[in-house]
Biopython code that builds the backbone (N, CA, C, O; Angstrom):
import numpy as np
from Bio.PDB.StructureBuilder import StructureBuilder

atoms = [
    (1, "MET", "N", (68.253, 106.148, 97.370)),
    (1, "MET", "CA", (67.200, 105.280, 96.859)),
    (1, "MET", "C", (67.572, 103.840, 97.203)),
    (1, "MET", "O", (68.696, 103.403, 96.955)),
    (2, "SER", "N", (66.631, 103.117, 97.769)),
    (2, "SER", "CA", (66.888, 101.723, 98.129)),
    (2, "SER", "C", (66.917, 100.860, 96.870)),
    (2, "SER", "O", (66.402, 101.239, 95.818)),
    (3, "GLY", "N", (67.532, 99.697, 97.013)),
    (3, "GLY", "CA", (67.572, 98.764, 95.888)),
    (3, "GLY", "C", (66.185, 98.331, 95.465)),
    (3, "GLY", "O", (65.904, 98.187, 94.275)),
    (4, "THR", "N", (65.316, 98.122, 96.446)),
    (4, "THR", "CA", (63.946, 97.702, 96.135)),
    (4, "THR", "C", (63.220, 98.777, 95.341)),
    (4, "THR", "O", (62.533, 98.478, 94.365)),
    (5, "LEU", "N", (63.372, 100.025, 95.759)),
    (5, "LEU", "CA", (62.728, 101.122, 95.032)),
    (5, "LEU", "C", (63.282, 101.213, 93.613)),
    (5, "LEU", "O", (62.528, 101.412, 92.660)),
    (6, "GLY", "N", (64.581, 101.070, 93.476)),
    (6, "GLY", "CA", (65.192, 101.106, 92.145)),
    (6, "GLY", "C", (64.632, 100.026, 91.237)),
    (6, "GLY", "O", (64.300, 100.285, 90.080)),
    (7, "TRP", "N", (64.529, 98.807, 91.770)),
    (7, "TRP", "CA", (63.964, 97.723, 90.975)),
    (7, "TRP", "C", (62.495, 97.959, 90.646)),
    (7, "TRP", "O", (62.050, 97.652, 89.540)),
    (8, "ALA", "N", (61.750, 98.495, 91.586)),
    (8, "ALA", "CA", (60.333, 98.794, 91.338)),
    (8, "ALA", "C", (60.196, 99.808, 90.202)),
    (8, "ALA", "O", (59.342, 99.664, 89.327)),
    (9, "ILE", "N", (61.039, 100.824, 90.230)),
    (9, "ILE", "CA", (60.994, 101.842, 89.171)),
    (9, "ILE", "C", (61.360, 101.229, 87.822)),
    (9, "ILE", "O", (60.699, 101.498, 86.819)),
    (10, "VAL", "N", (62.404, 100.410, 87.792)),
    (10, "VAL", "CA", (62.800, 99.747, 86.539)),
    (10, "VAL", "C", (61.656, 98.891, 86.013)),
    (10, "VAL", "O", (61.360, 98.906, 84.818)),
    (11, "CYS", "N", (61.015, 98.147, 86.907)),
    (11, "CYS", "CA", (59.890, 97.298, 86.490)),
    (11, "CYS", "C", (58.740, 98.123, 85.928)),
    (11, "CYS", "O", (58.189, 97.788, 84.879)),
    (12, "MET", "N", (58.377, 99.193, 86.616)),
    (12, "MET", "CA", (57.247, 100.003, 86.152)),
    (12, "MET", "C", (57.569, 100.720, 84.837)),
    (12, "MET", "O", (56.701, 100.861, 83.976)),
    (13, "MET", "N", (58.807, 101.168, 84.686)),
    (13, "MET", "CA", (59.199, 101.818, 83.422)),
    (13, "MET", "C", (59.216, 100.798, 82.282)),
    (13, "MET", "O", (58.846, 101.118, 81.152)),
    (14, "THR", "N", (59.644, 99.583, 82.579)),
    (14, "THR", "CA", (59.618, 98.522, 81.566)),
    (14, "THR", "C", (58.181, 98.208, 81.164)),
    (14, "THR", "O", (57.896, 97.997, 79.985)),
    (15, "ALA", "N", (57.283, 98.178, 82.134)),
    (15, "ALA", "CA", (55.868, 97.955, 81.823)),
    (15, "ALA", "C", (55.338, 99.078, 80.938)),
    (15, "ALA", "O", (54.652, 98.823, 79.949)),
    (16, "LEU", "N", (55.657, 100.319, 81.293)),
    (16, "LEU", "CA", (55.209, 101.465, 80.486)),
    (16, "LEU", "C", (55.698, 101.346, 79.044)),
    (16, "LEU", "O", (54.917, 101.491, 78.104)),
    (17, "VAL", "N", (56.973, 101.085, 78.878)),
    (17, "VAL", "CA", (57.536, 100.974, 77.522)),
    (17, "VAL", "C", (56.922, 99.792, 76.783)),
    (17, "VAL", "O", (56.575, 99.912, 75.608)),
    (18, "SER", "N", (56.784, 98.671, 77.445)),
    (18, "SER", "CA", (56.216, 97.477, 76.799)),
    (18, "SER", "C", (54.788, 97.715, 76.340)),
    (18, "SER", "O", (54.443, 97.449, 75.189)),
    (19, "TYR", "N", (53.965, 98.217, 77.244)),
    (19, "TYR", "CA", (52.572, 98.481, 76.876)),
    (19, "TYR", "C", (52.486, 99.506, 75.746)),
    (19, "TYR", "O", (51.716, 99.335, 74.800)),
    (20, "THR", "N", (53.269, 100.554, 75.849)),
    (20, "THR", "CA", (53.221, 101.621, 74.848)),
    (20, "THR", "C", (53.652, 101.116, 73.479)),
    (20, "THR", "O", (52.990, 101.400, 72.481)),
    (21, "VAL", "N", (54.735, 100.381, 73.417)),
    (21, "VAL", "CA", (55.212, 99.838, 72.142)),
    (21, "VAL", "C", (54.182, 98.880, 71.555)),
    (21, "VAL", "O", (53.865, 98.966, 70.369)),
    (22, "ALA", "N", (53.663, 97.976, 72.364)),
    (22, "ALA", "CA", (52.701, 96.992, 71.857)),
    (22, "ALA", "C", (51.420, 97.657, 71.359)),
    (22, "ALA", "O", (50.954, 97.375, 70.255)),
    (23, "ILE", "N", (50.864, 98.531, 72.171)),
    (23, "ILE", "CA", (49.575, 99.145, 71.815)),
    (23, "ILE", "C", (49.702, 100.088, 70.629)),
    (23, "ILE", "O", (48.894, 100.029, 69.703)),
    (24, "TRP", "N", (50.706, 100.953, 70.646)),
    (24, "TRP", "CA", (50.823, 101.934, 69.565)),
    (24, "TRP", "C", (51.335, 101.334, 68.261)),
    (24, "TRP", "O", (50.968, 101.811, 67.188)),
    (25, "SER", "N", (52.175, 100.300, 68.325)),
    (25, "SER", "CA", (52.593, 99.670, 67.070)),
    (25, "SER", "C", (51.432, 98.889, 66.457)),
    (25, "SER", "O", (51.305, 98.815, 65.235)),
    (26, "GLU", "N", (50.589, 98.311, 67.305)),
    (26, "GLU", "CA", (49.378, 97.659, 66.788)),
    (26, "GLU", "C", (48.461, 98.698, 66.169)),
    (26, "GLU", "O", (47.913, 98.497, 65.084)),
    (27, "ARG", "N", (48.303, 99.796, 66.864)),
    (27, "ARG", "CA", (47.412, 100.857, 66.393)),
    (27, "ARG", "C", (47.879, 101.419, 65.057)),
    (27, "ARG", "O", (47.101, 101.536, 64.110)),
    (28, "LEU", "N", (49.158, 101.765, 64.998)),
    (28, "LEU", "CA", (49.703, 102.373, 63.771)),
    (28, "LEU", "C", (49.821, 101.366, 62.633)),
    (28, "LEU", "O", (49.676, 101.727, 61.466)),
    (29, "GLY", "N", (50.085, 100.105, 62.970)),
    (29, "GLY", "CA", (50.193, 99.065, 61.952)),
    (29, "GLY", "C", (48.849, 98.514, 61.510)),
    (29, "GLY", "O", (48.738, 97.885, 60.457)),
    (30, "GLY", "N", (47.821, 98.758, 62.332)),
    (30, "GLY", "CA", (46.470, 98.330, 61.976)),
    (30, "GLY", "C", (46.206, 96.844, 62.134)),
    (30, "GLY", "O", (45.156, 96.351, 61.722)),
    (31, "ARG", "N", (47.145, 96.129, 62.726)),
    (31, "ARG", "CA", (46.970, 94.681, 62.855)),
    (31, "ARG", "C", (47.680, 94.174, 64.101)),
    (31, "ARG", "O", (48.850, 94.486, 64.323)),
    (32, "LEU", "N", (46.984, 93.400, 64.906)),
    (32, "LEU", "CA", (47.570, 92.787, 66.086)),
    (32, "LEU", "C", (48.394, 91.586, 65.640)),
    (32, "LEU", "O", (47.906, 90.713, 64.923)),
    (33, "ARG", "N", (49.638, 91.558, 66.073)),
    (33, "ARG", "CA", (50.559, 90.479, 65.699)),
    (33, "ARG", "C", (51.011, 89.725, 66.949)),
    (33, "ARG", "O", (50.843, 90.189, 68.076)),
    (34, "THR", "N", (51.577, 88.572, 66.715)),
    (34, "THR", "CA", (52.034, 87.728, 67.821)),
    (34, "THR", "C", (53.018, 88.468, 68.715)),
    (34, "THR", "O", (52.950, 88.350, 69.938)),
    (35, "TRP", "N", (53.927, 89.225, 68.125)),
    (35, "TRP", "CA", (54.930, 89.911, 68.947)),
    (35, "TRP", "C", (54.297, 90.985, 69.819)),
    (35, "TRP", "O", (54.813, 91.285, 70.896)),
    (36, "HIS", "N", (53.181, 91.572, 69.373)),
    (36, "HIS", "CA", (52.483, 92.549, 70.217)),
    (36, "HIS", "C", (51.993, 91.864, 71.502)),
    (36, "HIS", "O", (52.154, 92.389, 72.603)),
    (37, "ALA", "N", (51.400, 90.693, 71.331)),
    (37, "ALA", "CA", (50.914, 89.958, 72.504)),
    (37, "ALA", "C", (52.075, 89.571, 73.413)),
    (37, "ALA", "O", (51.952, 89.641, 74.636)),
    (38, "ALA", "N", (53.191, 89.166, 72.833)),
    (38, "ALA", "CA", (54.362, 88.789, 73.634)),
    (38, "ALA", "C", (54.882, 89.982, 74.435)),
    (38, "ALA", "O", (55.246, 89.836, 75.602)),
    (39, "VAL", "N", (54.917, 91.145, 73.818)),
    (39, "VAL", "CA", (55.390, 92.347, 74.511)),
    (39, "VAL", "C", (54.403, 92.763, 75.604)),
    (39, "VAL", "O", (54.815, 93.263, 76.651)),
    (40, "LEU", "N", (53.114, 92.560, 75.370)),
    (40, "LEU", "CA", (52.129, 92.820, 76.424)),
    (40, "LEU", "C", (52.373, 91.902, 77.621)),
    (40, "LEU", "O", (52.244, 92.341, 78.763)),
    (41, "TRP", "N", (52.721, 90.646, 77.382)),
    (41, "TRP", "CA", (53.022, 89.724, 78.481)),
    (41, "TRP", "C", (54.248, 90.184, 79.270)),
    (41, "TRP", "O", (54.272, 90.079, 80.496)),
    (42, "VAL", "N", (55.259, 90.690, 78.573)),
    (42, "VAL", "CA", (56.438, 91.244, 79.263)),
    (42, "VAL", "C", (56.006, 92.416, 80.141)),
    (42, "VAL", "O", (56.414, 92.522, 81.298)),
    (43, "GLY", "N", (55.178, 93.289, 79.580)),
    (43, "GLY", "CA", (54.671, 94.429, 80.339)),
    (43, "GLY", "C", (53.890, 93.987, 81.561)),
    (43, "GLY", "O", (54.063, 94.541, 82.646)),
    (44, "LEU", "N", (53.037, 92.999, 81.391)),
    (44, "LEU", "CA", (52.228, 92.521, 82.522)),
    (44, "LEU", "C", (53.115, 91.920, 83.611)),
    (44, "LEU", "O", (52.898, 92.170, 84.797)),
    (45, "ALA", "N", (54.105, 91.134, 83.215)),
    (45, "ALA", "CA", (55.001, 90.518, 84.203)),
    (45, "ALA", "C", (55.765, 91.587, 84.985)),
    (45, "ALA", "O", (55.894, 91.496, 86.206)),
    (46, "THR", "N", (56.267, 92.591, 84.283)),
    (46, "THR", "CA", (57.024, 93.633, 84.985)),
    (46, "THR", "C", (56.097, 94.548, 85.779)),
    (46, "THR", "O", (56.495, 95.070, 86.820)),
    (47, "ASP", "N", (54.886, 94.749, 85.312)),
    (47, "ASP", "CA", (53.905, 95.546, 86.048)),
    (47, "ASP", "C", (53.551, 94.846, 87.362)),
    (47, "ASP", "O", (53.525, 95.478, 88.418)),
    (48, "LEU", "N", (53.281, 93.553, 87.296)),
    (48, "LEU", "CA", (52.962, 92.795, 88.506)),
    (48, "LEU", "C", (54.137, 92.800, 89.493)),
    (48, "LEU", "O", (53.943, 92.952, 90.699)),
    (49, "THR", "N", (55.337, 92.633, 88.975)),
    (49, "THR", "CA", (56.522, 92.647, 89.835)),
    (49, "THR", "C", (56.713, 94.022, 90.474)),
    (49, "THR", "O", (56.945, 94.128, 91.679)),
    (50, "GLY", "N", (56.615, 95.068, 89.660)),
    (50, "GLY", "CA", (56.765, 96.429, 90.182)),
    (50, "GLY", "C", (55.691, 96.775, 91.197)),
    (50, "GLY", "O", (55.970, 97.419, 92.209)),
    (51, "THR", "N", (54.479, 96.355, 90.933)),
    (51, "THR", "CA", (53.383, 96.608, 91.871)),
    (51, "THR", "C", (53.644, 95.886, 93.199)),
    (51, "THR", "O", (53.447, 96.458, 94.271)),
    (52, "GLY", "N", (54.082, 94.642, 93.117)),
    (52, "GLY", "CA", (54.404, 93.901, 94.332)),
    (52, "GLY", "C", (55.506, 94.567, 95.136)),
    (52, "GLY", "O", (55.425, 94.643, 96.362)),
    (53, "LEU", "N", (56.528, 95.046, 94.455)),
    (53, "LEU", "CA", (57.620, 95.747, 95.141)),
    (53, "LEU", "C", (57.135, 97.044, 95.784)),
    (53, "LEU", "O", (57.533, 97.374, 96.902)),
    (54, "MET", "N", (56.277, 97.775, 95.079)),
    (54, "MET", "CA", (55.739, 99.032, 95.622)),
    (54, "MET", "C", (54.883, 98.763, 96.865)),
    (54, "MET", "O", (54.949, 99.514, 97.839)),
    (55, "ILE", "N", (54.091, 97.705, 96.833)),
    (55, "ILE", "CA", (53.276, 97.351, 98.001)),
    (55, "ILE", "C", (54.180, 97.025, 99.184)),
    (55, "ILE", "O", (53.918, 97.434, 100.315)),
    (56, "ARG", "N", (55.247, 96.282, 98.905)),
    (56, "ARG", "CA", (56.196, 95.949, 99.971)),
    (56, "ARG", "C", (56.850, 97.207, 100.538)),
    (56, "ARG", "O", (56.999, 97.331, 101.754)),
    (57, "LEU", "N", (57.239, 98.131, 99.677)),
    (57, "LEU", "CA", (57.851, 99.385, 100.125)),
    (57, "LEU", "C", (56.886, 100.220, 100.958)),
    (57, "LEU", "O", (57.294, 100.912, 101.891)),
    (58, "ALA", "N", (55.609, 100.150, 100.614)),
    (58, "ALA", "CA", (54.601, 100.931, 101.336)),
    (58, "ALA", "C", (54.195, 100.260, 102.647)),
    (58, "ALA", "O", (53.391, 100.813, 103.398)),
    (59, "GLY", "N", (54.730, 99.096, 102.927)),
    (59, "GLY", "CA", (54.376, 98.399, 104.161)),
    (59, "GLY", "C", (53.033, 97.714, 104.079)),
    (59, "GLY", "O", (52.374, 97.506, 105.097)),
    (60, "GLY", "N", (52.625, 97.366, 102.883)),
    (60, "GLY", "CA", (51.347, 96.688, 102.684)),
    (60, "GLY", "C", (50.412, 97.519, 101.818)),
    (60, "GLY", "O", (50.741, 98.622, 101.382)),
    (61, "PHE", "N", (49.256, 96.957, 101.592)),
    (61, "PHE", "CA", (48.246, 97.620, 100.761)),
    (61, "PHE", "C", (47.501, 98.658, 101.587)),
    (61, "PHE", "O", (46.992, 98.360, 102.667)),
    (62, "HIS", "N", (47.444, 99.876, 101.069)),
    (62, "HIS", "CA", (46.710, 100.959, 101.726)),
    (62, "HIS", "C", (45.675, 101.487, 100.731)),
    (62, "HIS", "O", (46.026, 101.960, 99.651)),
    (63, "LEU", "N", (44.420, 101.402, 101.100)),
    (63, "LEU", "CA", (43.343, 101.819, 100.210)),
    (63, "LEU", "C", (43.405, 103.322, 99.963)),
    (63, "LEU", "O", (43.404, 104.123, 100.898)),
    (64, "SER", "N", (43.458, 103.683, 98.695)),
    (64, "SER", "CA", (43.455, 105.088, 98.274)),
    (64, "SER", "C", (42.977, 105.138, 96.824)),
    (64, "SER", "O", (42.797, 104.106, 96.178)),
    (65, "LEU", "N", (42.780, 106.331, 96.338)),
    (65, "LEU", "CA", (42.394, 106.491, 94.934)),
    (65, "LEU", "C", (43.486, 105.932, 94.019)),
    (65, "LEU", "O", (43.190, 105.287, 93.013)),
    (66, "HIS", "N", (44.743, 106.181, 94.372)),
    (66, "HIS", "CA", (45.862, 105.690, 93.554)),
    (66, "HIS", "C", (45.886, 104.159, 93.523)),
    (66, "HIS", "O", (45.995, 103.571, 92.447)),
    (67, "THR", "N", (45.786, 103.508, 94.681)),
    (67, "THR", "CA", (45.857, 102.048, 94.681)),
    (67, "THR", "C", (44.632, 101.428, 94.007)),
    (67, "THR", "O", (44.747, 100.412, 93.321)),
    (68, "THR", "N", (43.486, 102.023, 94.196)),
    (68, "THR", "CA", (42.275, 101.509, 93.551)),
    (68, "THR", "C", (42.383, 101.635, 92.032)),
    (68, "THR", "O", (42.116, 100.677, 91.306)),
    (69, "SER", "N", (42.771, 102.805, 91.558)),
    (69, "SER", "CA", (42.911, 102.982, 90.106)),
    (69, "SER", "C", (44.043, 102.115, 89.566)),
    (69, "SER", "O", (43.979, 101.642, 88.432)),
    (70, "GLY", "N", (45.079, 101.907, 90.379)),
    (70, "GLY", "CA", (46.187, 101.053, 89.964)),
    (70, "GLY", "C", (45.755, 99.613, 89.759)),
    (70, "GLY", "O", (46.121, 98.982, 88.767)),
    (71, "PHE", "N", (44.972, 99.094, 90.702)),
    (71, "PHE", "CA", (44.507, 97.724, 90.560)),
    (71, "PHE", "C", (43.484, 97.582, 89.430)),
    (71, "PHE", "O", (43.455, 96.554, 88.753)),
    (72, "VAL", "N", (42.655, 98.587, 89.222)),
    (72, "VAL", "CA", (41.729, 98.551, 88.082)),
    (72, "VAL", "C", (42.524, 98.563, 86.776)),
    (72, "VAL", "O", (42.242, 97.788, 85.862)),
    (73, "GLY", "N", (43.523, 99.449, 86.699)),
    (73, "GLY", "CA", (44.367, 99.513, 85.502)),
    (73, "GLY", "C", (45.100, 98.205, 85.257)),
    (73, "GLY", "O", (45.176, 97.733, 84.122)),
    (74, "LEU", "N", (45.639, 97.618, 86.319)),
    (74, "LEU", "CA", (46.353, 96.349, 86.199)),
    (74, "LEU", "C", (45.409, 95.231, 85.748)),
    (74, "LEU", "O", (45.772, 94.407, 84.909)),
    (75, "LEU", "N", (44.218, 95.208, 86.302)),
    (75, "LEU", "CA", (43.230, 94.205, 85.891)),
    (75, "LEU", "C", (42.862, 94.374, 84.417)),
    (75, "LEU", "O", (42.802, 93.395, 83.673)),
    (76, "LEU", "N", (42.618, 95.613, 83.999)),
    (76, "LEU", "CA", (42.267, 95.863, 82.592)),
    (76, "LEU", "C", (43.391, 95.456, 81.648)),
    (76, "LEU", "O", (43.144, 94.854, 80.603)),
    (77, "ILE", "N", (44.625, 95.784, 82.017)),
    (77, "ILE", "CA", (45.765, 95.403, 81.178)),
    (77, "ILE", "C", (45.911, 93.881, 81.142)),
    (77, "ILE", "O", (46.219, 93.315, 80.093)),
    (78, "ALA", "N", (45.693, 93.218, 82.275)),
    (78, "ALA", "CA", (45.767, 91.754, 82.299)),
    (78, "ALA", "C", (44.715, 91.154, 81.369)),
    (78, "ALA", "O", (45.006, 90.243, 80.593)),
    (79, "LEU", "N", (43.502, 91.668, 81.456)),
    (79, "LEU", "CA", (42.437, 91.181, 80.568)),
    (79, "LEU", "C", (42.776, 91.468, 79.110)),
    (79, "LEU", "O", (42.543, 90.629, 78.239)),
    (80, "GLN", "N", (43.322, 92.641, 78.846)),
    (80, "GLN", "CA", (43.693, 93.007, 77.472)),
    (80, "GLN", "C", (44.804, 92.098, 76.945)),
    (80, "GLN", "O", (44.798, 91.733, 75.769)),
    (81, "THR", "N", (45.749, 91.735, 77.801)),
    (81, "THR", "CA", (46.842, 90.866, 77.394)),
    (81, "THR", "C", (46.329, 89.475, 77.032)),
    (81, "THR", "O", (46.723, 88.903, 76.016)),
    (82, "VAL", "N", (45.444, 88.937, 77.875)),
    (82, "VAL", "CA", (44.837, 87.635, 77.582)),
    (82, "VAL", "C", (44.010, 87.737, 76.301)),
    (82, "VAL", "O", (44.059, 86.843, 75.456)),
    (83, "TRP", "N", (43.262, 88.811, 76.161)),
    (83, "TRP", "CA", (42.435, 89.030, 74.973)),
    (83, "TRP", "C", (43.311, 89.093, 73.726)),
    (83, "TRP", "O", (42.991, 88.468, 72.715)),
    (84, "ALA", "N", (44.403, 89.834, 73.785)),
    (84, "ALA", "CA", (45.310, 89.945, 72.638)),
    (84, "ALA", "C", (45.833, 88.573, 72.231)),
    (84, "ALA", "O", (45.917, 88.261, 71.043)),
    (85, "THR", "N", (46.181, 87.763, 73.214)),
    (85, "THR", "CA", (46.686, 86.422, 72.924)),
    (85, "THR", "C", (45.616, 85.582, 72.242)),
    (85, "THR", "O", (45.895, 84.874, 71.275)),
    (86, "ARG", "N", (44.401, 85.664, 72.747)),
    (86, "ARG", "CA", (43.300, 84.897, 72.138)),
    (86, "ARG", "C", (43.004, 85.379, 70.719)),
    (86, "ARG", "O", (42.740, 84.569, 69.831)),
    (87, "VAL", "N", (43.048, 86.692, 70.502)),
    (87, "VAL", "CA", (42.788, 87.243, 69.166)),
    (87, "VAL", "C", (43.836, 86.751, 68.182)),
    (87, "VAL", "O", (43.502, 86.342, 67.070)),
    (88, "VAL", "N", (45.095, 86.789, 68.580)),
    (88, "VAL", "CA", (46.173, 86.337, 67.697)),
    (88, "VAL", "C", (46.011, 84.847, 67.378)),
    (88, "VAL", "O", (46.171, 84.434, 66.229)),
    (89, "LEU", "N", (45.697, 84.056, 68.383)),
    (89, "LEU", "CA", (45.552, 82.615, 68.162)),
    (89, "LEU", "C", (44.325, 82.273, 67.334)),
    (89, "LEU", "O", (44.350, 81.314, 66.562)),
    (90, "ALA", "N", (43.253, 83.039, 67.483)),
    (90, "ALA", "CA", (42.003, 82.750, 66.768)),
    (90, "ALA", "C", (42.036, 83.206, 65.322)),
    (90, "ALA", "O", (41.344, 82.636, 64.478)),
    (91, "ALA", "N", (42.827, 84.223, 65.025)),
    (91, "ALA", "CA", (42.893, 84.782, 63.665)),
    (91, "ALA", "C", (41.497, 85.153, 63.157)),
    (91, "ALA", "O", (41.160, 84.891, 62.003)),
    (92, "ASP", "N", (40.702, 85.755, 64.015)),
    (92, "ASP", "CA", (39.337, 86.167, 63.712)),
    (92, "ASP", "C", (39.339, 87.665, 63.391)),
    (92, "ASP", "O", (39.744, 88.476, 64.224)),
    (93, "GLU", "N", (38.899, 88.023, 62.216)),
    (93, "GLU", "CA", (38.948, 89.420, 61.772)),
    (93, "GLU", "C", (38.104, 90.343, 62.643)),
    (93, "GLU", "O", (38.534, 91.451, 62.964)),
    (94, "LEU", "N", (36.917, 89.905, 63.027)),
    (94, "LEU", "CA", (36.064, 90.719, 63.893)),
    (94, "LEU", "C", (36.752, 90.961, 65.242)),
    (94, "LEU", "O", (36.712, 92.071, 65.773)),
    (95, "ALA", "N", (37.370, 89.937, 65.780)),
    (95, "ALA", "CA", (38.081, 90.080, 67.053)),
    (95, "ALA", "C", (39.242, 91.070, 66.916)),
    (95, "ALA", "O", (39.496, 91.854, 67.830)),
    (96, "HIS", "N", (39.941, 91.040, 65.792)),
    (96, "HIS", "CA", (41.025, 91.997, 65.547)),
    (96, "HIS", "C", (40.504, 93.434, 65.548)),
    (96, "HIS", "O", (41.111, 94.326, 66.141)),
    (97, "ARG", "N", (39.376, 93.644, 64.879)),
    (97, "ARG", "CA", (38.812, 95.004, 64.818)),
    (97, "ARG", "C", (38.363, 95.474, 66.194)),
    (97, "ARG", "O", (38.563, 96.636, 66.547)),
    (98, "ARG", "N", (37.761, 94.590, 66.969)),
    (98, "ARG", "CA", (37.327, 94.967, 68.321)),
    (98, "ARG", "C", (38.516, 95.296, 69.202)),
    (98, "ARG", "O", (38.484, 96.277, 69.945)),
    (99, "PHE", "N", (39.559, 94.496, 69.129)),
    (99, "PHE", "CA", (40.753, 94.780, 69.916)),
    (99, "PHE", "C", (41.318, 96.135, 69.526)),
    (99, "PHE", "O", (41.659, 96.948, 70.386)),
    (100, "HIS", "N", (41.413, 96.367, 68.249)),
    (100, "HIS", "CA", (41.956, 97.628, 67.729)),
    (100, "HIS", "C", (41.163, 98.829, 68.262)),
    (100, "HIS", "O", (41.737, 99.880, 68.546)),
    (101, "ARG", "N", (39.871, 98.669, 68.391)),
    (101, "ARG", "CA", (38.997, 99.756, 68.831)),
    (101, "ARG", "C", (39.222, 100.131, 70.300)),
    (101, "ARG", "O", (39.124, 101.306, 70.653)),
    (102, "TYR", "N", (39.519, 99.160, 71.151)),
    (102, "TYR", "CA", (39.586, 99.409, 72.594)),
    (102, "TYR", "C", (40.984, 99.453, 73.190)),
    (102, "TYR", "O", (41.139, 99.883, 74.333)),
    (103, "ALA", "N", (41.992, 99.029, 72.467)),
    (103, "ALA", "CA", (43.332, 98.880, 73.029)),
    (103, "ALA", "C", (43.898, 100.190, 73.580)),
    (103, "ALA", "O", (44.431, 100.212, 74.689)),
    (104, "VAL", "N", (43.789, 101.263, 72.831)),
    (104, "VAL", "CA", (44.341, 102.545, 73.281)),
    (104, "VAL", "C", (43.580, 103.057, 74.506)),
    (104, "VAL", "O", (44.181, 103.647, 75.404)),
    (105, "PHE", "N", (42.289, 102.841, 74.549)),
    (105, "PHE", "CA", (41.485, 103.274, 75.693)),
    (105, "PHE", "C", (41.963, 102.596, 76.978)),
    (105, "PHE", "O", (42.105, 103.256, 78.007)),
    (106, "VAL", "N", (42.210, 101.289, 76.928)),
    (106, "VAL", "CA", (42.697, 100.565, 78.104)),
    (106, "VAL", "C", (44.081, 101.083, 78.499)),
    (106, "VAL", "O", (44.357, 101.275, 79.683)),
    (107, "TRP", "N", (44.940, 101.306, 77.522)),
    (107, "TRP", "CA", (46.279, 101.847, 77.783)),
    (107, "TRP", "C", (46.169, 103.204, 78.482)),
    (107, "TRP", "O", (46.889, 103.466, 79.445)),
    (108, "LEU", "N", (45.272, 104.064, 78.002)),
    (108, "LEU", "CA", (45.085, 105.382, 78.632)),
    (108, "LEU", "C", (44.596, 105.246, 80.072)),
    (108, "LEU", "O", (45.048, 105.981, 80.951)),
    (109, "LEU", "N", (43.678, 104.315, 80.321)),
    (109, "LEU", "CA", (43.206, 104.093, 81.689)),
    (109, "LEU", "C", (44.347, 103.613, 82.579)),
    (109, "LEU", "O", (44.427, 104.001, 83.744)),
    (110, "TRP", "N", (45.233, 102.769, 82.040)),
    (110, "TRP", "CA", (46.375, 102.285, 82.820)),
    (110, "TRP", "C", (47.329, 103.438, 83.142)),
    (110, "TRP", "O", (47.968, 103.439, 84.195)),
    (111, "LEU", "N", (47.427, 104.410, 82.244)),
    (111, "LEU", "CA", (48.335, 105.545, 82.466)),
    (111, "LEU", "C", (47.927, 106.412, 83.664)),
    (111, "LEU", "O", (48.782, 107.050, 84.279)),
    (112, "VAL", "N", (46.655, 106.442, 83.995)),
    (112, "VAL", "CA", (46.189, 107.282, 85.109)),
    (112, "VAL", "C", (46.909, 106.930, 86.408)),
    (112, "VAL", "O", (47.500, 107.822, 87.016)),
    (113, "PRO", "N", (46.892, 105.675, 86.865)),
    (113, "PRO", "CA", (47.620, 105.378, 88.102)),
    (113, "PRO", "C", (49.133, 105.466, 87.934)),
    (113, "PRO", "O", (49.844, 105.772, 88.892)),
    (114, "PHE", "N", (49.630, 105.202, 86.736)),
    (114, "PHE", "CA", (51.075, 105.337, 86.521)),
    (114, "PHE", "C", (51.501, 106.782, 86.765)),
    (114, "PHE", "O", (52.445, 107.040, 87.511)),
    (115, "VAL", "N", (50.805, 107.716, 86.135)),
    (115, "VAL", "CA", (51.137, 109.135, 86.284)),
    (115, "VAL", "C", (50.870, 109.603, 87.714)),
    (115, "VAL", "O", (51.660, 110.368, 88.269)),
    (116, "SER", "N", (49.775, 109.157, 88.312)),
    (116, "SER", "CA", (49.504, 109.579, 89.692)),
    (116, "SER", "C", (50.582, 109.054, 90.637)),
    (116, "SER", "O", (50.943, 109.728, 91.601)),
    (117, "GLY", "N", (51.095, 107.858, 90.367)),
    (117, "GLY", "CA", (52.190, 107.323, 91.189)),
    (117, "GLY", "C", (53.446, 108.159, 91.071)),
    (117, "GLY", "O", (54.125, 108.408, 92.067)),
    (118, "VAL", "N", (53.759, 108.591, 89.867)),
    (118, "VAL", "CA", (54.924, 109.453, 89.656)),
    (118, "VAL", "C", (54.724, 110.769, 90.394)),
    (118, "VAL", "O", (55.637, 111.254, 91.061)),
    (119, "LEU", "N", (53.540, 111.345, 90.276)),
    (119, "LEU", "CA", (53.267, 112.621, 90.935)),
    (119, "LEU", "C", (53.288, 112.492, 92.459)),
    (119, "LEU", "O", (53.787, 113.379, 93.152)),
    (120, "LEU", "N", (52.749, 111.398, 92.975)),
    (120, "LEU", "CA", (52.775, 111.174, 94.418)),
    (120, "LEU", "C", (54.214, 110.999, 94.913)),
    (120, "LEU", "O", (54.568, 111.492, 95.984)),
    (121, "ALA", "N", (55.031, 110.305, 94.142)),
    (121, "ALA", "CA", (56.423, 110.086, 94.531)),
    (121, "ALA", "C", (57.206, 111.393, 94.539)),
    (121, "ALA", "O", (58.063, 111.600, 95.399)),
    (122, "ARG", "N", (56.920, 112.264, 93.596)),
    (122, "ARG", "CA", (57.619, 113.542, 93.516)),
    (122, "ARG", "C", (57.250, 114.446, 94.690)),
    (122, "ARG", "O", (58.047, 115.278, 95.122)),
    (123, "GLY", "N", (56.028, 114.272, 95.199)),
    (123, "GLY", "CA", (55.551, 115.117, 96.293)),
    (123, "GLY", "C", (56.044, 114.664, 97.654)),
    (123, "GLY", "O", (55.896, 115.394, 98.634)),
    (124, "SER", "N", (56.627, 113.474, 97.737)),
    (124, "SER", "CA", (57.065, 112.994, 99.054)),
    (124, "SER", "C", (58.545, 113.151, 99.275)),
    (124, "SER", "O", (59.052, 112.790, 100.337)),
]
sb = StructureBuilder()
sb.init_structure("model")
sb.init_model(0)
sb.init_chain("A")
sb.init_seg("    ")
for serial, (resi, resn, name, xyz) in enumerate(atoms, 1):
    if name == "N":
        sb.init_residue(resn, " ", resi, " ")
    sb.init_atom(name, np.array(xyz, "f"), 0.0, 1.0, " ", f" {name:<3s}", serial, name[0])
structure = sb.get_structure()
């Protein structure tokens, strides 16, 4: 395994753990907190880094179902991270309830390209 691949895997696993901890602790706790938003930012930073490393390893961007779903998932998580930050800063109860309603759905959509990437890697 190359060093770049190793770092890409570490980054993507860190993103998975960060997103999962932030989303599920918010869900189970029933309230979005500042630390949830901070952990989402860590996840986004490592997701972007891991994605960049994977693109470099692949020799550039190649259009496929995996890359398309990956970029959609990354975009949704980025929007969710910004949204979480705004909700925490606004302290608006309606915004908290809306975030709570959609957070797990976005996380599940992000998991699709994550799992497909793992499956594609195992097949090669």
